[in-house]
Legacy VTK file of the C-alpha trace (Angstrom):
# vtk DataFile Version 3.0
C-alpha trace
ASCII
DATASET POLYDATA
POINTS 224 float
-109.407 216.940 12.489
-106.936 218.044 9.942
-103.473 217.473 10.639
-101.455 220.013 12.833
-97.568 220.243 12.287
-95.985 221.014 15.745
-92.168 222.319 15.185
-90.041 221.901 18.024
-87.309 224.402 17.775
-84.467 224.506 20.230
-80.366 224.347 20.356
-79.054 220.182 21.282
-79.271 219.587 25.263
-82.412 221.749 25.302
-84.831 219.172 26.663
-86.524 218.542 23.362
-86.498 214.879 23.589
-88.250 214.785 26.870
-90.224 217.712 25.673
-91.584 215.133 22.579
-92.279 212.370 24.987
-94.418 214.533 26.988
-96.648 215.672 24.099
-96.512 212.209 22.804
-98.911 211.094 25.796
-101.964 212.392 24.434
-103.731 209.640 22.066
-104.001 212.534 19.129
-100.451 213.319 19.130
-98.141 211.333 17.328
-94.265 210.122 18.824
-91.844 209.952 15.598
-88.118 209.869 15.695
-85.565 212.825 15.040
-86.798 213.701 11.280
-85.519 217.243 9.685
-88.443 219.207 9.530
-88.311 219.203 5.113
-88.963 215.429 6.125
-92.475 216.153 6.547
-93.841 215.338 3.331
-92.718 211.263 3.738
-94.170 211.035 7.156
-97.289 208.487 7.623
-98.941 208.394 11.014
-102.612 208.209 12.236
-102.138 211.045 15.063
-103.524 214.492 13.688
-101.243 216.282 16.019
-97.397 215.794 14.563
-94.557 216.859 16.832
-91.186 217.419 14.717
-88.259 217.946 16.809
-85.094 218.664 15.391
-82.595 220.830 17.426
-79.928 223.170 15.647
-76.642 221.537 14.289
-73.344 222.309 14.823
-72.622 224.502 11.792
-76.339 225.051 10.354
-76.913 228.226 9.287
-80.327 230.303 8.836
-81.427 227.707 11.400
-84.676 226.949 11.827
-85.497 226.340 8.055
-89.494 225.177 8.024
-91.685 224.038 5.460
-93.766 226.281 3.927
-96.806 224.430 5.904
-99.405 225.717 8.723
-97.888 225.266 12.074
-97.003 225.578 15.679
-93.700 226.397 16.878
-92.340 225.706 20.117
-89.503 227.849 21.156
-87.493 225.502 24.298
-84.988 227.314 25.348
-82.443 226.347 28.540
-80.670 228.314 30.316
-76.805 228.369 28.940
-74.794 227.313 31.791
-77.072 223.905 32.089
-77.366 223.481 28.321
-73.090 223.850 27.715
-72.693 221.513 30.734
-74.984 218.651 29.283
-73.666 219.152 25.797
-70.365 218.566 27.570
-71.008 215.275 28.867
-72.820 214.259 25.713
-69.736 215.380 23.418
-67.306 213.359 26.029
-69.628 209.779 25.618
-69.774 210.381 22.076
-66.955 212.047 20.778
-64.175 211.045 23.040
-61.549 211.419 20.643
-62.683 215.143 19.667
-61.540 216.794 23.220
-62.043 220.002 21.773
-65.823 219.644 20.766
-66.204 220.168 24.731
-64.384 223.462 25.002
-66.570 225.984 26.856
-66.336 229.084 24.909
-67.451 227.107 21.581
-70.396 225.494 23.262
-71.850 229.052 24.653
-70.707 230.139 21.332
-73.338 227.784 19.458
-75.985 228.117 22.493
-75.792 232.437 20.745
-76.133 231.663 17.695
-78.708 229.114 17.367
-81.157 231.453 19.484
-80.294 234.570 18.042
-80.914 232.714 14.893
-84.379 232.437 15.915
-85.132 235.444 17.354
-84.137 236.789 13.656
-86.357 235.151 12.136
-89.131 237.031 14.259
-90.348 233.393 15.331
-90.343 235.298 19.160
-92.706 237.316 18.441
-96.172 237.766 20.493
-98.059 235.635 17.759
-101.009 233.023 18.087
-98.699 229.971 16.358
-95.603 230.729 18.679
-94.743 229.944 22.021
-91.777 229.893 24.114
-91.157 227.381 26.961
-88.628 227.196 29.330
-86.528 223.968 30.015
-86.475 225.183 34.056
-90.143 225.558 34.378
-91.135 222.118 32.541
-89.321 220.418 35.270
-90.103 222.900 38.044
-94.082 223.040 37.030
-94.189 220.334 35.070
-98.545 219.685 35.187
-99.025 223.542 34.767
-96.159 224.103 31.899
-97.334 221.001 29.984
-101.126 221.848 30.399
-100.443 225.583 28.730
-98.958 223.224 25.643
-101.667 220.800 24.779
-103.575 223.838 24.781
-101.739 225.335 22.663
-101.254 222.693 20.267
-105.026 221.861 20.470
-105.252 218.798 22.163
-108.543 217.447 22.918
-107.170 215.955 26.582
-105.094 219.318 28.215
-104.686 217.717 31.411
-101.009 218.245 32.217
-98.369 215.407 33.042
-95.135 214.877 34.365
-94.758 211.549 33.583
-94.082 209.572 29.730
-93.426 206.373 28.088
-90.808 205.250 26.038
-91.664 205.185 21.770
-92.776 201.974 20.338
-91.672 202.419 17.321
-87.988 203.788 17.800
-85.393 203.592 20.839
-83.617 206.714 22.521
-80.011 206.992 21.714
-77.262 209.485 22.153
-76.403 211.772 19.133
-80.007 211.536 17.858
-82.946 211.684 20.562
-81.540 211.713 23.763
-80.623 208.231 25.478
-79.799 209.277 28.965
-80.239 207.452 31.835
-82.479 210.096 33.210
-85.624 210.338 30.345
-85.336 206.099 31.283
-87.020 206.807 33.914
-90.119 207.859 32.442
-90.684 210.627 35.221
-89.327 214.188 34.959
-86.564 214.345 37.499
-85.533 217.716 39.389
-82.853 219.460 38.255
-79.509 219.487 39.666
-79.088 223.363 40.470
-75.251 223.707 41.630
-73.339 225.383 39.694
-69.509 223.731 39.726
-68.308 225.374 36.638
-66.234 228.708 37.369
-64.925 229.396 33.853
-68.358 228.802 32.335
-70.178 231.325 34.872
-67.623 234.092 34.038
-68.096 233.597 29.751
-71.658 233.880 30.127
-71.510 237.128 31.978
-69.003 238.406 30.306
-71.087 237.898 26.968
-73.830 240.509 26.143
-74.734 238.480 23.446
-75.760 235.822 25.921
-77.289 238.043 28.619
-79.295 239.979 26.325
-80.845 236.267 25.122
-81.312 235.162 28.302
-83.208 238.709 29.326
-85.236 238.289 26.232
-86.590 234.757 27.347
-87.773 235.762 30.451
-84.307 234.792 32.919
-83.469 237.410 35.811
-80.478 238.889 35.597
-77.588 237.314 35.682
-79.250 234.086 36.669
-76.795 231.045 35.341
LINES 1 225
224 0 1 2 3 4 5 6 7 8 9 10 11 12 13 14 15 16 17 18 19 20 21 22 23 24 25 26 27 28 29 30 31 32 33 34 35 36 37 38 39 40 41 42 43 44 45 46 47 48 49 50 51 52 53 54 55 56 57 58 59 60 61 62 63 64 65 66 67 68 69 70 71 72 73 74 75 76 77 78 79 80 81 82 83 84 85 86 87 88 89 90 91 92 93 94 95 96 97 98 99 100 101 102 103 104 105 106 107 108 109 110 111 112 113 114 115 116 117 118 119 120 121 122 123 124 125 126 127 128 129 130 131 132 133 134 135 136 137 138 139 140 141 142 143 144 145 146 147 148 149 150 151 152 153 154 155 156 157 158 159 160 161 162 163 164 165 166 167 168 169 170 171 172 173 174 175 176 177 178 179 180 181 182 183 184 185 186 187 188 189 190 191 192 193 194 195 196 197 198 199 200 201 202 203 204 205 206 207 208 209 210 211 212 213 214 215 216 217 218 219 220 221 222 223
């Protein structure tokens, strides 16, 4: 089998580490640390299906910038409410000296800019090399969702899974791959569907761009 490059495109805190770990349960899929997409030329691993993930950076313009190789793209989307709340938790841990980094308006703007950029690059068109994966479906319907993704990237074993292993050659950690307690359980955990941040809910519901993106990604109206 020839090399198959698979790029996971997403915002931060959208579940890219979890998705990569789930995909790596197959013998023909790599388990690489977080690597810039243009770093593919320095990668050496035995598995023919090489999965890379690199969420959009804070001030990254024109995300994603992909190398000129034949590839498959996984657009990983997570509800903006849960993404922002998860980012707040990460920022409090990684950058406690910068409380402004947890501002809801700033984080929601990052979410919007990231997925508008992906949309503007036409990665969301109905194309054979692109698939949309909602984080919520990955959690709530793990077996069916992963089976669909395994088929899409060309795995020999397309049975779905809801569990995974720790990587052999690197460690998960905050600021790069997710180092939180949840992923350390090595099994998909049901998500918290509570909505206590009223300010964030208002921001999302008042944002035409947020609502338009949610609709384009298949979320129900006002599903925050």
